[in-house]
N, C-alpha and C positions, 0 to 999 in steps of 0.2 A: 611437495610436488612429486608426482611420479613420472619418469622419464622412460620413453618406449626401447628399453635396453633389449637386445635380442634375447629370447628366452632361454638359449643354450648357454648365454654368458652369465645368468643370475648367481649361480654358485661358484663360479670360477674364482680362483685365487690367482693373482698376477704372478708370472715367472718370477723367481728371484733366488738364485745361489746366495747364501750368506755373504754379507759384505761387512766383515768386521775388522776393527784396527787391533792387529795382532802382530807380534815380530815376524811370524812364519806363516805365510799365506800359500798354501798348497792345494787349493779346492778346486780351482776353475782353469786347469790346464793352461795358464799362461806361460810365456818365455819369461823366465825370471831376470834375465839380463837387460837393462834398459839400453837405448841406442848409444852408440859411441860418440864421442865428440865429432867425429867425421861425419857420421850420418846426420847428427843434429845440425850441423853447419849447412850440409847440402839440403836439409828440409827448410831450414831457415832461408835460404836462397831462393828455393823453388816457391815458397810462399811469397817472399818479397817481389818476385817477377810477377806474380799473378795479382798481387795487392792493388797495384794501380789501374787494373782493369775489372775490379769488382763490382763496377756499377753495370757491367755487361753480364748477360747470361754465361754460363760456362759452356765448354763445347758438349752438346748434348750427347754425342755418341762416343765421347772419350777416346779418340783416335790414337793419340800419343800413348796413352797408358795402356791400350789393348796391345799396341806393337810392343811396349815394353815387357809386358806379360807373355807375349808370343815368345819373344827372345828367351825370356827367362825359362819358360817351360821347355824349351829347345835344350837348353843347358842342364836343367835339373833330371828331366826324364829321357831326354833324347828323342823327343817327338815334337815336330813342327807343326803347330797349329797357327793358320793364317789369322791375322787379328780381326778379320771379318767374322770368325766362327768364335770368338772369345766375347763374353758378356760381363760387364762389371755392374755392381751394386753395393749399397751400404751394408757391408757384412754378407756372409753366407745366408744370414736369415733373410734378407731380402732377394737374394737369389732363389731360394726355396720357394718363397711366396710368389716370385714372378713365375716360376715353372707351375705352380698351382693355379695361378690366375690364368694361365694360358691353356692349361691341361686338365685342370681339375674342375670343383664347381659342383652344384646340386646334381645329385643322381649319379655322381663318378665316386670311384674309390680310390684312396692313396694307401699302400700297403708296405709294411716293413716286418722284421723278425726281432724279437726281443731276447735279451735285453738289448736296447740300442739307445740311441740319443733322445732324451725326454721331450725335446720341443717338437719333433716331427708331428705328433697327434695335434699339437697347438696349431701348427701351420695348416693342418687339415680343417681343423674346426675354423679358423679365421677366414677359410676361402669357402666354407660351406661344403667341404669334401668330406664324405664318409671315410672314417678311420678304420682300417683292419690291420690287425696285429697277430702274427703268427709267432711261434716260439722256435728258439736254437735248439741245437743239441746241449746235453748237460756240460760239454767241454766249450761251449759258445761258438762252435762250428756251424756251417749251415747244413740243413737237412735238405738235399735237393728234391726228395720225395713230397717232403712237406710244402716246399715252395711250389712244386708242379702241382699239387692237389689245390693250394690256395689260389693260384692263379686261375686253374680251371673253373673254381667255385666263384670267384667274385670278379674276375674280368677286370682288373684294376687299371685305371688310366695311367697311374703313376707308381712306380715301386722304387723303393729307395734302400740302398744297403751302404753302411758306412764301412770304410775300409782306410785306415785301421779303425775298428769299430770303437764306439764310445758307449758305455764305461770301460769295456773288456779289453781293448787294445788289439783285438784279433784282426788281422789282415786277410783280405781275399788273395787267393792265388789267380793267376790268369785265367787257368782252366775253370775256376769257378765263375768268374765274371763272364767268359764266353758262354758256359753253360746256361747262366740266367738270361744273358742276352738272346740265346736261341730260344728259350722257354718263352720269353716275352714277345717274340715276334708274332704278329697277329692274335695276341691274347687280350687286347684291350676292348673297350667297349664297341658295340656296333653303332655305326652312325650313317643313318638313310640306308640301312639295310647291308652296309659293307663293314668288314672287320677292320681292326686298326691295331696298331703295335702298342703295347705298353711302353710308356716312357720309362726307361731304366736310368735311375740316378745312381751314379757311385759317388759318394760324399767322401773326399779325399782331404778332409780339414787337416789331418795329421799326416798326410801323405809323405812329407819331407822327412819325418821321423821313422820310416819304415827301415827294416835291416837291408844290409847289403843283399843284392840278388832279389829282392821282393819287388816285382814290377808295379808300374801304374796302370790303370785301367785306360790311361790316354793312349796307350798301344793299340787298342782296339776300335778307336773312333772311326778310322776308315772303313772298317768292315759293318759297323753297326749304325745306321742313321738315327736310331731311336735311343742311342746311349748318350748320357750327359756325364761329364765328369766334373764336379764342383771342387773349388779349393778356396782358401783364405789367406790373408797376410797377417791375421792375428796371432797365430800360433808361432810357425817357425821364424816369421819375421820379426817377432816382438812388437807387433803393431797392433794389439788388441784395442788401443784407444783410437786407432785409425778408423776403423770399420769399414773394411774393404774386403768384398768376396768376390769371386767370379767364377764363370764356368765356361767349359770348351766342349764343344758339341758340332753337329752338322749344320750346315748354313740354314736349313729350313728351320731348326729350332730357334737360332738367334733372330730370325726373321719373324716367327710367331711370337716371341717374347717382345719384340719390338712394337707390336700392336698394343700391347698392355703396359708398357712401362710408362711412369710419368714422365712429363717434359722436364729436361734439366734435373733429373732426380740425384745426380753425381756432382757435388759442388766442384768449384774450381780449386779450392784449397785441398780437398781430399785428394783430387787428382794430381796436383802438384806434390803433395806429400808421398804418396804411392810412388810416382816417378821417381822421386829424389830417394827413396828406400831401394828401389829395384836397382838403381845404380851400384848399391853395395851388397849386391846378393851374395857376393863371394864370401864377404866378412861375415854376414850374417849366416851363411850356411856353416861356417866353421864353429859357430856356437852350437848349431844343431848337431854337428858330429861329437861335441863333448857332452850334450845332454843325452845322446844316445846311449854313450858308454857309461854314463851315470845311472841310466835307467837299467840297462843290463845288470851292472853291478848291484843296483838296489833289488832287482828281481832275485838275484841269486842269493842275496842276504836275507830278505824275507822268506824264501824257502828254507834257508839254513835254519830259521827259528821254528821250522815245522808247520808253517802256515800254508795254505792253500793259494797259489799265485797264479793269475791268468798269463799266458805269454803275450807279450806287448810289442807292437811296432809303433806305438805312439809315445807321447811324452808324459805317460802317467802309468801306473801299475794297480790293478785291482787285485785285493789280497783279502783272506777272510780264512775259514768262515768262524765267526764268533756268535757266541750264544747270545750276547747282548752287544751289538755293534754300537749302539748309542751310548753306551758307557764308555767304551773305548774311545769314541769321538770326543765325549765330554772330557775325559781325563787327558785326552792330547791338548785340547782347547785349554784347560786349566793351565797347562804348560807352555801356553803361548803359540800353540800349533794348530792350525785351521786346515782340516782335510775335509773330505766330502763323503756322506752317507747317500749312496747312490746304487743302482744296480741290484742284482738278486739278494734276496734276504740272506744277512750274515756277512755281507761284503763291505769293505770300504775302498775308496779310491784317493790314491795320494799323486799329486802331481810331482814332477821331477823339478826340482829346486835348484839353487846354487850349491857349490860345494858345502857351504857353512849351514844353509837351509837343511840339506840332506843330512848331516851330521847331527844336527839338533832333533830332527824328526827320529833318527835311529836311537839317539841316545834316550828319547822320552819314550818310545814305543818299548824299547828293550826293558826299561824300569817298570812301565805298566805291566807288561806281560809276566814280569816275576811275581 
């Protein structure tokens, strides 16, 4: 039997970072610390409260959760975003798909600049949006002239930049965000003879790990109606298994996305667990502070080995350059340590782990490099 699979999917391999049962897993940028007993108890109680009403559909607008996220962003970034201007979905993956379902599609362009997150082009493909990828500078910073020229040539409907960037860890300055926000005014596709703005997405999946003094793009939301800032609870909150992502934007953006969202897309249990975790944000952020310190120390240690190491504001470090990075990866794996072959040729990426995991990684890499 031959099924009518879309032609562009025939040669596609499903996405998949290696999931191997090894002692030290430092390949997918998870928070290595499990929830405390206090957080677990809060989650269990939250699920217990909603369990008796699971015969009913959940709050389709997730108003309690959106208010809790509004309160959290005020505390974390000093920016108050009303709950009506926050949107939640099943991981930042679904958030990006919602953005492209609203603003992408056939005949439209999504743009970013490599090296960057490997899933963006798949979001574009899945929504029938044309993917255009420019290049960053050699040090992984942005080249504004390259961005300007690409925007003028392609008139993208969506432009996404990650800050801190994955896989490099590079963060955007507030000046860079402002400059791109200005470049994307009136630069989108023409509709009925009228110019539109390019929707400018700043993906802050790793935003909580940024160094002291590095601002969030949330600070510019009031100035730019076409700016969207996306976040997740997978990383800093240690809730990768929860699958909860969200965005903050102008009211018109949320109104547009409401038009394409599926009804009741976020389960009652997901909402309850997320609300429970947010009640313990102070505790969870203390873990983030320790991971930041570990990252900075790991960065210095890798440089002391004579390696090329990218500056990082995330919970991972990109390092190299190796003539045969696959060989280094395999030798680490033989020692029970899983990292990631990703990014520019010759580089590897390691997530920040627990103190014990970090020590085991260092000992193994030092042995291999001898």
